[in-house]
One Martini backbone bead per residue (centre of mass of N, CA, C, O) as a GRO file, in nm:
protein
   93
    1MET     BB    1   0.065   0.062  -0.028
    2PHE     BB    2   0.325   0.160   0.101
    3LYS     BB    3   0.659   0.300   0.000
    4SER     BB    4   0.771   0.271   0.321
    5ARG     BB    5   0.882   0.238   0.642
    6TYR     BB    6   0.580   0.364   0.766
    7ARG     BB    7   0.315   0.194   0.678
    8GLY     BB    8   0.179   0.103   0.934
    9PHE     BB    9   0.164   0.380   1.077
   10LYS     BB   10  -0.017   0.514   0.868
   11LEU     BB   11  -0.243   0.317   0.889
   12ALA     BB   12  -0.308   0.390   1.178
   13LEU     BB   13  -0.366   0.689   1.135
   14ILE     BB   14  -0.609   0.630   0.947
   15GLY     BB   15  -0.774   0.499   1.178
   16VAL     BB   16  -0.790   0.734   1.365
   17ALA     BB   17  -0.948   0.915   1.164
   18ILE     BB   18  -1.198   0.729   1.150
   19MET     BB   19  -1.265   0.743   1.454
   20PHE     BB   20  -1.318   1.050   1.451
   21ALA     BB   21  -1.534   1.047   1.238
   22ALA     BB   22  -1.723   0.873   1.396
   23THR     BB   23  -1.756   1.049   1.638
   24TYR     BB   24  -1.872   1.290   1.485
   25LEU     BB   25  -2.120   1.141   1.369
   26GLY     BB   26  -2.236   1.042   1.636
   27ILE     BB   27  -2.259   1.320   1.798
   28GLU     BB   28  -2.343   1.550   1.585
   29LEU     BB   29  -2.546   1.371   1.374
   30ASN     BB   30  -2.671   1.090   1.457
   31TYR     BB   31  -2.531   0.845   1.328
   32GLU     BB   32  -2.611   0.505   1.327
   33LYS     BB   33  -2.319   0.399   1.170
   34ALA     BB   34  -2.071   0.475   1.363
   35ASN     BB   35  -1.997   0.211   1.498
   36GLY     BB   36  -1.899   0.072   1.235
   37ILE     BB   37  -1.680   0.276   1.181
   38GLY     BB   38  -1.518   0.241   1.444
   39TYR     BB   39  -1.445  -0.054   1.385
   40LEU     BB   40  -1.289   0.005   1.126
   41GLY     BB   41  -1.070   0.177   1.266
   42PHE     BB   42  -0.965  -0.043   1.452
   43PHE     BB   43  -0.880  -0.246   1.235
   44VAL     BB   44  -0.679  -0.052   1.098
   45ILE     BB   45  -0.499  -0.030   1.332
   46MET     BB   46  -0.427  -0.332   1.370
   47ILE     BB   47  -0.304  -0.375   1.094
   48GLY     BB   48  -0.088  -0.156   1.116
   49GLY     BB   49   0.050  -0.290   1.366
   50ILE     BB   50   0.133  -0.552   1.231
   51ILE     BB   51   0.295  -0.435   0.993
   52HIS     BB   52   0.499  -0.281   1.169
   53TYR     BB   53   0.615  -0.534   1.333
   54VAL     BB   54   0.700  -0.702   1.092
   55ASP     BB   55   0.897  -0.505   0.976
   56PHE     BB   56   1.077  -0.472   1.218
   57PHE     BB   57   1.168  -0.764   1.260
   58SER     BB   58   1.271  -0.815   0.968
   59ASN     BB   59   1.491  -0.590   0.996
   60LEU     BB   60   1.643  -0.732   1.223
   61LEU     BB   61   1.711  -1.002   1.064
   62ASN     BB   62   1.867  -0.853   0.839
   63LYS     BB   63   2.090  -0.741   1.019
   64GLU     BB   64   2.193  -1.002   1.121
   65GLU     BB   65   2.266  -1.129   0.853
   66ARG     BB   66   2.469  -0.899   0.766
   67ARG     BB   67   2.656  -0.946   1.012
   68LYS     BB   68   2.732  -1.241   0.952
   69ARG     BB   69   2.840  -1.192   0.662
   70ARG     BB   70   3.061  -0.991   0.743
   71LYS     BB   71   3.218  -1.190   0.930
   72ARG     BB   72   3.280  -1.399   0.697
   73LEU     BB   73   3.444  -1.175   0.511
   74GLU     BB   74   3.641  -1.139   0.721
   75PRO     BB   75   3.939  -1.153   0.831
   76LYS     BB   76   4.117  -1.368   1.019
   77GLN     BB   77   4.247  -1.428   1.304
   78PRO     BB   78   4.465  -1.644   1.435
   79TRP     BB   79   4.271  -1.732   1.679
   80GLU     BB   80   4.023  -1.806   1.487
   81LYS     BB   81   4.177  -2.047   1.334
   82GLY     BB   82   4.321  -2.204   1.615
   83TYR     BB   83   4.517  -1.999   1.722
   84ASP     BB   84   4.643  -1.974   2.068
   85PRO     BB   85   4.860  -1.790   2.250
   86LYS     BB   86   4.774  -1.886   2.543
   87SER     BB   87   4.810  -2.187   2.515
   88GLN     BB   88   5.120  -2.177   2.465
   89LEU     BB   89   5.189  -2.066   2.744
   90ASP     BB   90   5.068  -2.303   2.910
   91ASP     BB   91   5.272  -2.518   2.795
   92ASP     BB   92   5.539  -2.387   2.903
   93LEU     BB   93   5.457  -2.422   3.214
   0.00000   0.00000   0.00000
């Protein structure tokens, strides 16, 4: 729906606007279907929240995968290859 980073958050804000509209319709105009419009706004907020958190956690997973990939590509230090200078010191004692 939205091609941006905060698409779930924007959808939740649209849901809040729908709920404010339903409140106005129900209080000021005595519109009988305002209750249903309020429920619609609530569900839009819930869907926006779910999208927001799914995007957030998938972004965290992608960051973790990139970090692991970067560690694999970095040149290893001698002690990471199996050579440990401290273990050699212990053998000499």
